[in-house]
TORKOL-4160 file (C-alpha; in steps of 0.2 Angstrom, whole numbers, padded with zeros to 4 digits, m for minus):
64
<pt num="1" X="0633" Y="m0727" Z="0247"/>
<pt num="2" X="0648" Y="m0738" Z="0250"/>
<pt num="3" X="0650" Y="m0744" Z="0269"/>
<pt num="4" X="0668" Y="m0749" Z="0267"/>
<pt num="5" X="0673" Y="m0735" Z="0280"/>
<pt num="6" X="0665" Y="m0746" Z="0294"/>
<pt num="7" X="0675" Y="m0757" Z="0305"/>
<pt num="8" X="0671" Y="m0775" Z="0304"/>
<pt num="9" X="0655" Y="m0780" Z="0312"/>
<pt num="10" X="0636" Y="m0780" Z="0309"/>
<pt num="11" X="0626" Y="m0764" Z="0310"/>
<pt num="12" X="0608" Y="m0759" Z="0310"/>
<pt num="13" X="0605" Y="m0746" Z="0297"/>
<pt num="14" X="0590" Y="m0735" Z="0298"/>
<pt num="15" X="0587" Y="m0727" Z="0281"/>
<pt num="16" X="0576" Y="m0711" Z="0279"/>
<pt num="17" X="0574" Y="m0707" Z="0261"/>
<pt num="18" X="0563" Y="m0697" Z="0249"/>
<pt num="19" X="0546" Y="m0706" Z="0246"/>
<pt num="20" X="0541" Y="m0712" Z="0229"/>
<pt num="21" X="0532" Y="m0696" Z="0224"/>
<pt num="22" X="0544" Y="m0684" Z="0232"/>
<pt num="23" X="0548" Y="m0667" Z="0224"/>
<pt num="24" X="0555" Y="m0651" Z="0232"/>
<pt num="25" X="0541" Y="m0641" Z="0224"/>
<pt num="26" X="0526" Y="m0652" Z="0223"/>
<pt num="27" X="0527" Y="m0665" Z="0237"/>
<pt num="28" X="0541" Y="m0661" Z="0250"/>
<pt num="29" X="0534" Y="m0670" Z="0265"/>
<pt num="30" X="0534" Y="m0688" Z="0259"/>
<pt num="31" X="0547" Y="m0700" Z="0265"/>
<pt num="32" X="0550" Y="m0718" Z="0268"/>
<pt num="33" X="0559" Y="m0726" Z="0282"/>
<pt num="34" X="0567" Y="m0744" Z="0282"/>
<pt num="35" X="0579" Y="m0754" Z="0292"/>
<pt num="36" X="0591" Y="m0767" Z="0287"/>
<pt num="37" X="0607" Y="m0776" Z="0293"/>
<pt num="38" X="0623" Y="m0770" Z="0285"/>
<pt num="39" X="0642" Y="m0771" Z="0286"/>
<pt num="40" X="0657" Y="m0765" Z="0278"/>
<pt num="41" X="0655" Y="m0775" Z="0262"/>
<pt num="42" X="0638" Y="m0768" Z="0258"/>
<pt num="43" X="0632" Y="m0754" Z="0247"/>
<pt num="44" X="0616" Y="m0744" Z="0252"/>
<pt num="45" X="0605" Y="m0738" Z="0237"/>
<pt num="46" X="0593" Y="m0724" Z="0241"/>
<pt num="47" X="0581" Y="m0714" Z="0231"/>
<pt num="48" X="0585" Y="m0695" Z="0230"/>
<pt num="49" X="0571" Y="m0684" Z="0223"/>
<pt num="50" X="0575" Y="m0668" Z="0215"/>
<pt num="51" X="0580" Y="m0656" Z="0229"/>
<pt num="52" X="0578" Y="m0670" Z="0241"/>
<pt num="53" X="0590" Y="m0681" Z="0252"/>
<pt num="54" X="0592" Y="m0695" Z="0264"/>
<pt num="55" X="0598" Y="m0699" Z="0281"/>
<pt num="56" X="0606" Y="m0715" Z="0287"/>
<pt num="57" X="0608" Y="m0720" Z="0305"/>
<pt num="58" X="0621" Y="m0734" Z="0309"/>
<pt num="59" X="0621" Y="m0743" Z="0325"/>
<pt num="60" X="0631" Y="m0757" Z="0331"/>
<pt num="61" X="0621" Y="m0773" Z="0333"/>
<pt num="62" X="0633" Y="m0781" Z="0345"/>
<pt num="63" X="0639" Y="m0794" Z="0333"/>
<pt num="64" X="0657" Y="m0794" Z="0328"/>
């Protein structure tokens, strides 16, 4: 996911994505949560299982 829509600055990205063995029929409840710093020049790469998805929460870190 390109983050080029963000205004200049540094952001804390909380990424909730499907776990390594996630599958919509066999293993729906597995997930992985990670945090990283990100900015407008970054691209977030996420694993999407069959029938799964991801959620990204972006918060300003106060650095501009």
